[in-house]
C-alpha atoms as a printed R data frame, in Angstrom:
    type eleno elety resid chain resno      x       y       z
1   ATOM     1    CA   MET     A     1 16.465 -35.677  -9.667
2   ATOM     2    CA   PRO     A     2 18.461 -33.338  -6.777
3   ATOM     3    CA   ASP     A     3 21.140 -34.856  -4.685
4   ATOM     4    CA   ASP     A     4 19.420 -35.608  -1.412
5   ATOM     5    CA   ASN     A     5 22.484 -34.238   1.039
6   ATOM     6    CA   PRO     A     6 22.537 -30.250  -0.896
7   ATOM     7    CA   THR     A     7 25.151 -28.325   0.378
8   ATOM     8    CA   PRO     A     8 23.741 -25.161   2.563
9   ATOM     9    CA   ASP     A     9 25.140 -22.629  -0.418
10  ATOM    10    CA   GLU     A    10 23.351 -24.597  -3.250
11  ATOM    11    CA   VAL     A    11 19.993 -24.268  -1.042
12  ATOM    12    CA   TRP     A    12 21.751 -20.570  -0.407
13  ATOM    13    CA   ALA     A    13 21.079 -20.234  -4.056
14  ATOM    14    CA   LEU     A    14 18.213 -21.343  -4.476
15  ATOM    15    CA   LEU     A    15 16.643 -18.981  -1.709
16  ATOM    16    CA   THR     A    16 18.373 -15.670  -3.211
17  ATOM    17    CA   ARG     A    17 17.029 -15.824  -6.666
18  ATOM    18    CA   VAL     A    18 13.089 -17.100  -5.910
19  ATOM    19    CA   VAL     A    19 13.742 -13.900  -4.413
20  ATOM    20    CA   MET     A    20 15.299 -11.633  -6.061
21  ATOM    21    CA   TYR     A    21 14.107 -12.816  -9.805
22  ATOM    22    CA   SER     A    22  9.943 -12.418  -8.629
23  ATOM    23    CA   ARG     A    23 10.794  -8.912  -7.231
24  ATOM    24    CA   ASP     A    24 10.792  -7.166 -10.043
25  ATOM    25    CA   PRO     A    25  6.963  -6.122 -10.268
26  ATOM    26    CA   TRP     A    26  7.294  -4.765  -6.571
27  ATOM    27    CA   ARG     A    27  9.765  -3.031  -7.479
28  ATOM    28    CA   ARG     A    28  8.290  -1.222 -10.856
29  ATOM    29    CA   ALA     A    29  5.480  -0.942  -8.084
30  ATOM    30    CA   ALA     A    30  7.430   1.201  -5.919
31  ATOM    31    CA   VAL     A    31  9.223   3.417  -8.552
32  ATOM    32    CA   GLU     A    32  5.660   3.840 -10.074
33  ATOM    33    CA   ARG     A    33  4.445   4.859  -6.135
34  ATOM    34    CA   THR     A    34  6.813   6.954  -5.062
35  ATOM    35    CA   GLY     A    35  8.345   8.441  -8.884
36  ATOM    36    CA   LEU     A    36 12.167   7.796  -8.023
37  ATOM    37    CA   PRO     A    37 14.222   5.075  -9.413
38  ATOM    38    CA   PHE     A    38 15.057   2.142  -7.702
39  ATOM    39    CA   SER     A    39 18.285   2.719  -6.493
40  ATOM    40    CA   ARG     A    40 17.276   5.931  -4.951
41  ATOM    41    CA   ILE     A    41 14.657   3.993  -2.896
42  ATOM    42    CA   ARG     A    42 16.739   1.891  -1.635
43  ATOM    43    CA   VAL     A    43 19.542   4.504  -0.232
44  ATOM    44    CA   LEU     A    44 16.948   5.924   1.123
45  ATOM    45    CA   ARG     A    45 16.588   2.632   3.088
46  ATOM    46    CA   ARG     A    46 20.622   2.434   4.168
47  ATOM    47    CA   LEU     A    47 19.710   5.517   5.918
48  ATOM    48    CA   ARG     A    48 16.545   5.000   7.684
49  ATOM    49    CA   ALA     A    49 18.938   3.278  10.624
50  ATOM    50    CA   ALA     A    50 21.191   6.337  10.690
51  ATOM    51    CA   PRO     A    51 23.599   9.118   9.355
52  ATOM    52    CA   MET     A    52 25.854   8.229   6.949
53  ATOM    53    CA   THR     A    53 28.803   9.627   4.768
54  ATOM    54    CA   VAL     A    54 28.605   8.996   1.527
55  ATOM    55    CA   LYS     A    55 31.293   6.497   1.569
56  ATOM    56    CA   GLU     A    56 29.453   4.688   4.244
57  ATOM    57    CA   LEU     A    57 25.828   4.962   2.256
58  ATOM    58    CA   ALA     A    58 28.251   3.354  -1.387
59  ATOM    59    CA   HIS     A    59 29.377   0.175   0.450
60  ATOM    60    CA   ALA     A    60 26.233  -0.385   2.758
61  ATOM    61    CA   ALA     A    61 24.200   0.469  -1.158
62  ATOM    62    CA   ALA     A    62 26.440  -2.034  -2.531
63  ATOM    63    CA   ILE     A    63 27.215   1.613  -5.129
64  ATOM    64    CA   ASP     A    64 30.378   2.882  -6.100
65  ATOM    65    CA   ALA     A    65 31.432   6.234  -4.381
66  ATOM    66    CA   PRO     A    66 30.467   8.506  -7.516
67  ATOM    67    CA   ALA     A    67 27.242   6.611  -7.766
68  ATOM    68    CA   ALA     A    68 26.568   8.050  -4.518
69  ATOM    69    CA   THR     A    69 27.896  11.391  -4.587
70  ATOM    70    CA   VAL     A    70 25.109  11.397  -7.579
71  ATOM    71    CA   ALA     A    71 22.163   9.785  -5.201
72  ATOM    72    CA   VAL     A    72 23.558  11.656  -2.615
73  ATOM    73    CA   ASN     A    73 22.770  15.166  -5.171
74  ATOM    74    CA   ASP     A    74 19.769  13.807  -6.381
75  ATOM    75    CA   LEU     A    75 17.750  13.461  -3.473
76  ATOM    76    CA   GLU     A    76 19.180  16.455  -1.736
77  ATOM    77    CA   GLU     A    77 17.981  18.733  -4.354
78  ATOM    78    CA   GLN     A    78 14.205  16.852  -3.257
79  ATOM    79    CA   GLY     A    79 14.172  17.336   0.496
80  ATOM    80    CA   TYR     A    80 14.400  13.941   1.176
81  ATOM    81    CA   VAL     A    81 18.022  13.857   2.191
82  ATOM    82    CA   VAL     A    82 20.877  16.904   3.960
83  ATOM    83    CA   ARG     A    83 24.146  16.704   4.356
84  ATOM    84    CA   GLU     A    84 25.454  17.922   7.652
85  ATOM    85    CA   VAL     A    85 28.949  17.942   9.367
86  ATOM    86    CA   ASP     A    86 29.279  15.476  11.540
87  ATOM    87    CA   PRO     A    87 29.970  16.411  15.097
88  ATOM    88    CA   THR     A    88 32.367  14.340  16.158
89  ATOM    89    CA   ASN     A    89 34.827  14.625  12.936
90  ATOM    90    CA   ARG     A    90 33.984  18.474  11.870
91  ATOM    91    CA   ARG     A    91 36.204  17.257   8.345
92  ATOM    92    CA   LYS     A    92 33.761  14.643   7.541
93  ATOM    93    CA   LYS     A    93 29.773  14.859   5.952
94  ATOM    94    CA   LEU     A    94 27.069  13.004   7.202
95  ATOM    95    CA   VAL     A    95 23.683  12.347   5.045
96  ATOM    96    CA   SER     A    96 20.945  11.805   7.203
97  ATOM    97    CA   ILE     A    97 17.248  10.897   5.873
98  ATOM    98    CA   THR     A    98 14.211  13.827   6.207
99  ATOM    99    CA   THR     A    99 10.961  13.705   7.427
100 ATOM   100    CA   ALA     A   100  9.689  14.227   3.747
101 ATOM   101    CA   GLY     A   101 12.953  10.827   2.605
102 ATOM   102    CA   ARG     A   102 11.047   9.097   5.647
103 ATOM   103    CA   ALA     A   103  7.252   9.651   3.836
104 ATOM   104    CA   VAL     A   104  8.821   8.722   0.666
105 ATOM   105    CA   LEU     A   105  9.948   5.335   1.914
106 ATOM   106    CA   ALA     A   106  6.908   4.940   3.634
107 ATOM   107    CA   LYS     A   107  4.934   5.129   0.511
108 ATOM   108    CA   ALA     A   108  7.545   2.819  -1.636
109 ATOM   109    CA   LEU     A   109  8.127  -0.114   1.597
110 ATOM   110    CA   ALA     A   110  4.122  -0.114   1.783
111 ATOM   111    CA   THR     A   111  3.688  -0.872  -1.770
112 ATOM   112    CA   PRO     A   112  1.804  -4.516  -1.930
113 ATOM   113    CA   ASP     A   113  4.117  -7.294  -2.423
114 ATOM   114    CA   PRO     A   114  2.135 -10.726  -2.305
115 ATOM   115    CA   ALA     A   115  3.336 -14.036  -3.535
116 ATOM   116    CA   PRO     A   116  4.308 -15.115  -6.742
117 ATOM   117    CA   ASP     A   117  2.737 -17.862  -8.348
118 ATOM   118    CA   SER     A   118  4.717 -20.574  -7.185
119 ATOM   119    CA   VAL     A   119  4.919 -19.640  -3.342
120 ATOM   120    CA   THR     A   120  1.118 -19.535  -4.074
121 ATOM   121    CA   ALA     A   121  0.561 -22.720  -5.721
122 ATOM   122    CA   LEU     A   122  2.182 -24.349  -2.691
123 ATOM   123    CA   PRO     A   123 -0.056 -26.517  -0.717
124 ATOM   124    CA   ALA     A   124 -0.989 -25.711   3.304
125 ATOM   125    CA   ASP     A   125  1.664 -27.814   4.842
126 ATOM   126    CA   ASP     A   126  4.698 -26.842   2.501
127 ATOM   127    CA   LEU     A   127  4.004 -23.436   3.520
128 ATOM   128    CA   ARG     A   128  3.676 -24.212   6.865
129 ATOM   129    CA   ALA     A   129  6.934 -26.023   7.009
130 ATOM   130    CA   LEU     A   130  8.628 -23.446   5.000
131 ATOM   131    CA   ARG     A   131  7.782 -20.725   6.830
132 ATOM   132    CA   ASP     A   132  8.698 -22.563   9.946
133 ATOM   133    CA   ILE     A   133 12.396 -23.139   8.617
134 ATOM   134    CA   LEU     A   134 12.918 -19.401   7.628
135 ATOM   135    CA   SER     A   135 11.354 -18.008  11.404
136 ATOM   136    CA   ARG     A   136 14.228 -20.502  12.784
137 ATOM   137    CA   ILE     A   137 17.483 -18.829   9.636
138 ATOM   138    CA   GLU     A   138 15.673 -15.340   9.655
139 ATOM   139    CA   HIS     A   139 18.331 -12.502  11.444
């Protein structure tokens, strides 16, 4: 039986494992639906809010700078992003998502993402309690 006084780190580890290990079917479906590798979808998602330099994008997407450059080159060839001179610092280039990029990202994010069987099997009271707790800690 688990410890009656779990640490926040223990609970966080359990929560992230449940989510991360149940996302593979959704990722595969999003890739199939868009024709883009999931790494490209992740890059587009990071650019949704605002343009970034390749270095900022690499940091935001948790990839190294060479991988970010390859991803941006690929997405640029497909018309999903553009590079433009940063108006505040002409030595930098900003990467922005295009209208076509937003459309393909919307297609990826609209991919159905049903709850895994482990969540579906929970009784209504447990689902309600879990929802209420997650709502309280949501950022």
